[in-house]
C-alpha positions in Angstrom: 110.6 139.8 93.6 107.5 139.7 91.3 109.8 139.7 88.3 111.7 136.6 89.6 108.5 134.8 90.2 107.4 135.5 86.7 110.7 134.1 85.3 111.2 131.1 87.6 107.7 130.4 88.9 106.7 129.6 92.5 109.4 128.5 95.0 109.8 125.0 96.3 108.3 126.1 99.6 105.2 127.5 98.0 104.6 124.3 96.0 105.2 122.1 99.0 102.9 124.3 101.2 100.2 124.0 98.5 100.7 120.2 98.4 100.3 120.0 102.1 96.9 121.9 101.9 95.7 119.6 99.1 96.6 116.3 100.8 96.3 117.2 104.5 100.0 116.9 105.2 102.3 118.9 107.5 104.9 121.4 106.2 107.9 121.2 108.5 110.3 124.1 108.4 113.9 122.8 108.7 115.7 125.8 110.0 119.3 126.7 109.3 120.9 123.3 109.1 118.1 121.2 107.7 115.8 121.8 104.7 112.0 122.0 104.8 110.0 118.8 104.3 106.5 117.5 103.8 105.2 114.8 106.2 102.0 112.9 105.6 100.4 110.2 107.7 99.0 107.4 105.6 97.5 104.8 107.9 100.4 103.7 110.2 103.0 105.1 107.8 104.7 108.5 107.8 105.7 109.5 104.3 108.3 112.2 104.1 109.2 114.4 101.0 112.5 116.2 101.4 115.7 117.2 99.6 119.3 116.4 100.3 122.5 117.6 98.6 125.6 115.5 97.6 128.8 117.5 97.3 131.8 116.3 95.4 134.7 118.6 94.7 133.2 121.7 93.1 129.9 120.2 92.3 126.7 120.1 94.4 123.7 118.0 93.3 120.4 118.3 95.1 118.0 115.4 95.0 114.3 115.2 96.0 113.4 112.0 97.8 110.3 110.4 99.2 110.7 108.1 102.1 108.4 105.8 104.1 110.4 104.0 106.7 109.0 100.9 108.2 110.0 98.1 110.6 111.1 95.2 108.4 110.3 92.1 110.5 110.7 89.5 107.7 114.0 90.7 106.1 112.4 91.7 102.8 114.8 93.8 100.7 114.4 95.4 97.3 116.0 98.1 95.1 114.7 100.1 92.2 117.1 101.5 89.6 116.5 103.6 86.5 117.7 101.6 83.4 120.8 102.9 81.6 123.2 101.9 78.9 124.8 99.3 81.1 121.6 97.6 82.1 121.5 95.3 79.1 125.1 94.1 79.8 124.1 93.4 83.4 121.1 91.4 82.4 123.2 89.4 79.9 125.4 88.3 82.8 122.5 87.3 84.9 121.6 90.4 86.8 118.1 90.2 88.4 115.3 92.3 86.9 111.9 91.4 88.2 109.0 92.5 85.8 106.0 93.8 87.6 103.6 93.7 84.6 103.4 97.5 84.1 105.0 98.0 80.6 106.2 101.6 81.3 107.7 100.7 84.7 109.3 97.5 83.3 110.8 99.4 80.4 112.3 102.2 82.5 113.4 100.5 85.7 115.2 97.5 87.1 113.8 95.9 90.2 115.8 93.6 92.4 114.5 91.8 95.5 115.2 88.9 97.7 111.6 87.7 97.3 110.0 88.1 93.8 106.5 87.4 95.1 106.6 90.3 97.5 108.2 92.6 95.0 
């Protein structure tokens, strides 16, 4: 096992457990059907770091996500997308892209929202 650790480095669980110690979060073991996750309380929010897998035909892609669900009382909606080769075409045809003033973020992502001021 020590050889594998030298080749591949620490496991996801080891990294997540260390993260929990450093930020005061909880490491939640998922069991057989669910994966492990990190949960941190930030004020009234619960922020969750976990993974999920999308399967199509013979391919399985695992994504890491961070979620912070909240009660949306005013209907505010937004979406963030990584820019790609089709982004320029979309903007040409009027696709919304709100700039937030951070040059790196504005360069790499597209932000859409139903309220630009809140975004």
